[in-house]
N, C-alpha and C positions, 0 to 999 in steps of 0.2 A: 591450310595454314593452322599450325598449332600454337596457341598462346599459353603462357604460364605466368603465375605470380610467384616470385621467389622472395625469400627474406635473407638478407645478409647485412651485417653491420648495423643492425637495429632498424633498418629501413626495408620497405617493400618495393619491388620493381616489377612492371609488366614487361615480359620479354617474349621474343619470337626469334626463330632462326635467322641469322644474318644481322641482327640488331646490335649496335654498340652501346654500352652503358658504362658510366663511371660509378664505382662503388668504393666504400671504405677499403683501406689497404688490406690486401690478401697476400699470404705467403706464396712464393713461387717465382720462377724466372720468366722473362719475356719469351714468348713462343711456346711455352708449355701449356697443356690443357689442365683445367681444374674441374672438379665435379661439385656442383652445388646441390645438396640434398634437401635443403629446407624449401620444398615446393608446397605452396599453400593452395594452389588452384591450377587445374589443367583444363583447357578448352580445345578440343580437337575438331570443332566445327559441327559435330553431331551430338556429342555428349559433353557435359560439364561435370568434372569431378572436383568436389570441394573437400579439403582435408579437415580433420579435427584433431590436432591443428595441422598435420602434414598429410599429403596424399601418399598412401603406401605404394612403394615401388617406383615412384617418380623421381627423376633427377634431371638436372640441366648440365650439359657439358659446355664449357666456355673456354676460349683461348685468350691468354693474357697478351694484350697488345702493348701495354705501357705501364711502367711503375714510375710515378712522378709525384710532384707536389703541386697543389692548386695555387691560384693567385693569392697574393697577400691580402688578408683582411685586417683592417686597422681597428683596434679597440681603444677608444678614447673616453676616459672618465673625467668628469669635470664637476666640481662643486662650486657654485657661485658664492662670492663674498668670502671665501675661505682660502683663496690662493692655492687651491689644490687641483692639480692636473696630473693625469697618468696616461701615457701613450704606450701602446703595446701592439706589436704585429704578430700575426699567426699565419702559417702556411700548412694546410692540412694535406697529409699524404693520401694518395688515391691510386686505384688500379683501374685501368681501362680494359674492359672485356668485350669480346665479340662472341655472341651466342652461336655455337656450332650445331647443337642438337638438343632436342627435348625428348627424353625417354619416358615412356609410361609402361605400366605392367602389361 
């Protein structure tokens, strides 16, 4: 089993083949494959390769399962004794990926 740490959308994820993850919105259509080249670490069971900052020649291939929006998050600001209230909602776009393959050099 090969594990990898990838970076996308300013966050880092531990991935392996067959795992599903939700990441910040990526461009692409549902059903298409994307290549994630920001691989920070690869562990193939025998050897661990740590990049500085990326592992040379390593990439992760993933299939886009869904392009959607997350549940609504309510932002409520309140200042006591001032009669000041602000309510705002936000739904973040995300892409659901299934990891197909982890390639190393």
